[in-house]
C-alpha positions in Angstrom: -31.2 -13.9 8.3 -28.6 -14.5 10.9 -26.0 -12.6 9.7 -25.9 -8.9 11.4 -24.9 -6.6 9.0 -23.5 -4.3 12.0 -21.7 -7.1 13.7 -17.8 -6.1 13.8 -15.0 -8.8 13.0 -13.7 -9.6 16.5 -9.7 -9.7 16.2 -8.6 -13.6 16.2 -7.0 -14.8 19.3 -3.8 -15.7 17.9 -3.0 -11.8 17.1 -3.5 -11.3 21.2 -1.2 -14.1 22.0 1.4 -13.0 19.6 1.4 -9.4 21.1 1.4 -10.3 24.6 4.4 -12.8 24.0 6.3 -9.8 21.8 5.3 -7.1 25.1 6.6 -9.7 27.3 10.0 -10.3 25.5 10.1 -6.4 25.4 9.5 -5.8 28.8 12.1 -8.6 30.2 14.6 -6.9 27.6 14.3 -3.8 29.5 15.3 -5.3 32.5 18.9 -4.8 31.4 18.3 -0.9 32.2 18.1 -1.8 35.9 21.9 -2.4 36.4 23.0 1.1 35.1 20.1 2.8 36.3 20.2 1.7 39.8 24.4 2.7 39.3 22.9 6.6 38.3 20.5 6.4 40.5 23.1 6.2 43.7 25.9 7.9 42.1 26.0 11.9 44.0 27.3 13.3 41.3 25.2 12.3 38.2 23.2 14.9 36.5 19.6 15.5 37.1 18.8 14.6 33.3 20.8 11.5 33.6 18.6 10.3 36.8 15.5 10.8 34.5 16.9 8.9 32.0 17.8 5.8 34.0 14.1 6.2 35.8 12.5 6.5 32.5 14.3 3.4 30.4 14.2 1.4 33.5 9.8 1.7 33.6 9.5 -0.7 30.5 9.3 -3.7 32.2 6.4 -2.1 34.5 5.2 -0.2 30.9 4.5 -3.9 29.9 3.2 -5.4 32.7 0.4 -2.9 32.7 -0.1 -3.0 29.1 -0.3 -7.1 29.4 -2.9 -6.5 32.2 -5.2 -3.6 31.1 -5.1 -5.6 27.2 -6.5 -8.6 28.8 -8.6 -7.1 31.2 -10.2 -5.5 27.7 -10.5 -8.6 26.1 -11.7 -10.4 29.0 -14.5 -7.7 29.1 -15.4 -8.6 25.6 -13.2 -6.2 23.5 -10.4 -8.1 21.9 -9.5 -4.5 19.7 -9.3 -2.7 22.3 -7.5 -5.2 24.0 -4.8 -5.2 21.2 -4.2 -1.8 20.9 -3.2 -1.3 24.6 -1.2 -4.3 24.3 0.6 -2.1 21.5 0.3 1.1 22.2 1.9 1.6 25.7 5.1 -0.2 25.1 5.3 1.6 21.7 4.7 5.1 23.4 7.3 3.9 25.8 10.1 2.6 23.4 9.6 5.8 20.9 10.1 8.1 23.7 13.3 6.6 24.8 14.6 6.3 21.0 13.8 9.7 20.3 15.6 10.9 23.7 18.3 8.7 23.1 18.5 10.1 19.7 18.3 13.8 20.7 21.3 13.0 23.2 23.4 11.9 21.0 22.8 14.4 17.7 22.0 17.6 19.5 24.2 17.3 22.5 26.6 15.0 21.5 26.7 12.5 24.2 26.7 15.0 27.0 24.1 15.0 29.8 24.1 18.7 29.8 23.4 20.7 26.9 23.2 24.3 25.6 20.4 24.5 22.7 
């Protein structure tokens, strides 16, 4: 018998390529934060929260690049499923953090950078 019952099924290459394309598009879309982030960072009157948000928001392309590199290194090491997890996890964590921060600023702080809770 040639089938090994303990053999794990590998993730098809289609999903890895699709995830890579989506992560790349997310990284390119994250470039829209760079100009406002640069303007906030050079503004001497910007509060610390605005500067932190600018840095975190502009980190999207870097996070996407790191996810692509780590994901494909894992694929080349022979673990397609681990590669797919890295491709999905890092950009997802960044996006959830950015959306959560934006939601908090909008709802709790009323859109202001300095809020008293």
